[in-house]
N, C-alpha and C positions, 0 to 999 in steps of 0.2 A: 472807353469813352468815345474814341474816334469811331468805333463800330456803331454806336448808338446814333451819332450825328449823321453818319452815312445812311443808316437805315431810315432815319427820319426824313432825310432828303429824298431817298429813292422810293420808299413805300408811301410816304405821306402821313400827315398827322391823323387822318380819319381811319386808315386801315392798320396803323401801327399797333394799337392795343390788341386787335384781333390776332394779328400775326405773332405778337409777343405771347399771348395766351396759348396759341397753337404750339409754338416752340417750347413753352413751359411744359405742356402736356407730353409732347414728344420726348423732351429731356427726362421727365419723370418716368415714362415707360422704359426709356433706355436704362435708367438707374435701376428700376425694378428687375429688368431682364439681367443686368450685370450682377445684381445681388442674388438672383435665382441661380445663375450659373456658378457663382462663388459657393453658394450653399450646396449645390449638387456636387461640386468638386470636393468640398470638405466632407460630405457624406461618403463619397467614394473612397476618400483617403481613410476615413474612420473605418469603413467596411473592410478595406484591405488590411488595416492594422488588426482588426478583430479576427479576420481570417488567419493572419499570421499567428496571433495569440492562440486561436483555436487549434491550429496545426501543432504549435509547440506544446500546448496542453495535452492534446491527444497523443503525441509522441511520448511525453512524460508518463501518461497513464498507461500506454502500452509497455513501456519499460518497467514500470512498477508491477504491472500485471504479470509480465514474464518472470520477474524476480520472485514474485509470490508463487507463481506456478512452479518454478524451479525448486523453491523451498518446500512447497507442499509435496512435490514428487519425491524429493529426497527424504522427507519425514515419512512418507508412505512406504518407501522402500525399506527404511530402517525398521518401521513397525512390522512390515511383512517378514523381514529377516528375523527379528526378535520372536515373532509369532511362530515361524518355522522352527527356530531353535527350541522354544518351549514345547512345541508339539513333539519334536524328536525326543526331548527329555522325558516327556510324559509317556511316550511309547516305550522307552527303555525301562521306566519304572513299572509299567504294566506287564512287561515280559518277564520280570523277576518272579520266581516261584512264590505262591501265596502262603505255603506252609512254613517256610523258613523266615524267621523274623529278620528285619533289616539289621545290619550290623550297627552297633552303637558308634556314635561319633568318637574319634580318638580321645577327645577331652573327657567324655563320659566314661570311656573304658579306663582311662588313667585314674579318674576320680574313684571309680568303683574299686580298682586295685588298691589305691591308697587307703580307702576306708577299711577294706578287708585286712590289709597288712597292718594298718595302724591299730586295729582292734586286737590283733594277736600279739603285738608288741607291747601295747600300753597296759593291758590287764592280763594277769597270768591265768592260764587255763587251769581247770580243776585237776588235781593230781589223779593219776591213774591208780586204780586199785591193783595191788599185787597180792598174790596168794603165796604163802610160804609153806 
């Protein structure tokens, strides 16, 4: 209030409205400038946060990629190992003579002996003919 009275006395009643209008425009420009600076600072802060998030996300993606690559390479090595074992077994089977049949499995051999032995024990064989 004191400032308004001093301004009225110093500037005068005719020029006071024009000076007040000019001061209002300057004050509005100052407010817009301050708001623009605040918005720029907020944008920069948000960009910095996004950069940090991007870096964190990229690090997590690299870690996941390396773990997947490690798992894939271990699976590939196991597959290659199994493949080489199968190939060596196949080569051993091919080198066996083709004319001799493969030996029966122990279970099949025991079963065959059991059936042959059971037939001779369970039913009597026909008597042999003897001449006198």
